[in-house]
Steps between C-alpha positions, in 0.01 A plus 500: 500500500834670424477783251810507282720795591752688286766751605578775249818693578500843338123469493438876513691555178363527147511130413476371857170677564342362183625158603334536842172577320530194277586260781205619709275465195624141467383428856831531685578684821780754441765632736664806344847597625655829386735755657351772274842610372353521149156347562188708555242427769230641269555204265357266764271733699194353328586163660505627858200357682500189279519200735724321252765773499767592754772764463830516689750781457829314512838482327551142379878536516440456873371179658148415385276328754148393409316263739233399246502199271626630164439333164661747258763774521534744209814713531439834326688725743755712312539844347421431135537821301834660406429814702434285809785251483748777411374696802504194727786283369592336832138425592449349153796267544394411855141410413618287207752314716416516872127545436485205262694288752264592784178423312640179349582394856139571593380297201719209613369523857135521391536249212351773281530541124725796418478726194776749423426815303807524278535725197604526138791707632683174575562495123676840522574664165428183302700360212218251428169631368226433597593372845411144601550337838812307394693823430745579783515874441751779445519695825752756626534405871675824598288745298226712663228256388696207641347551845163390362613254232736309730258509794247314285760261359614417853138458609443250218814305601393496866150386403633210296742406781209472745313293243789260443644472851200555726222369275304829514238524226611802299382701202683785322326756279710730281285810463531718190385864478155528652262794533160586641319682781689551831831580333661808653526805277849566637643148482725586203376234260414596145123462516415711808762757397360530147136508613566753777690730264240465224210579735682808632596614150872467578768373258520119491844395629638224277840348579739470205339513157208284616598204281537267799210255525274367775194276516224619733253270679178616667491422871194270501665276242821484699320414826310223322826352374655517848201328660511223240871453565441487876249218448721313252776248568778691318810564714709682242459864386210598274478826303172687541447804281356624173719409200380792288814709456499878451769769496498750783452782248193328352370439850541868593316604182222254582458652848486853354232390255284319758517788748421758232804693618692765306827393667811461284770240547823609670810281465769456768797280582449125522560371857801272556429133416147578383386193299482568126235234445251321720245252369370196682479152355188347660516162327549328837211684669269408212604136516498428873253761629267542202559873548536792265400868535145601409493877558635709210751773576256767378217367718728483805641846434153657492419354844837606639474853360160539667656389830779758467255775404319445830827483693620831354167677555489394865865591573 
């Protein structure tokens, strides 16, 4: 009897590795493909030796050959944090364009269902608040963040083209800010930066005056939403995230409190094109997936802080 098999590109990354865990838990065989540009082999080391897990070090912007029967392909390969996509701008554009093209071609060949990991960054610095799936965004294509924003927008367009013209079963998830264990301390995002600085007793680096907002989702909630979307019949984009909005300053103060740190906030220049607001509208996810987040930000932060404490003590 054929065991359903899923490919996860970028499977050694923060979200990809948690996704590998979930798919295996659901009884699937998982083939993880990652070139380890920003992924970490330690995120998946616990799966080595599992008969339902295979890992291939490979860059999906090159031809992807897999002899097996494949049922699902989940495309999560891409630098995802500002520090990474600003460091690797060309690779970010290539994996969003060439990489998406290659794995969509594989999905077509294998008659596999394809899920694209897109992002709330397709909304850019939004003029509509909160952001729902029918908003087309406000993106600067030639700004420094454009390499990531436009890579994901192109990937969405390519995905829908394969759906319409080749009949590939496609799903698109727009991921909002997510946090949890396996994030890198040095990935440049607010949460690991704040937690790392708080645990070391360093000043907390806040961009601008901290009035910009985000909504943070715990990783297990996000992965649950993605799995539900994969198993649904929805072709068009679906927001997955936690709609509870908070300013970056409030978030930094919350981290200081939960870590018991004596760190003070330090304010710096706001990066170019940094979104002033970010809050997901999950009306669609509630309606078609029966999904909404369950883990509170405080509960998730406590787990994540414990993870970072161990990471710092062992470094």
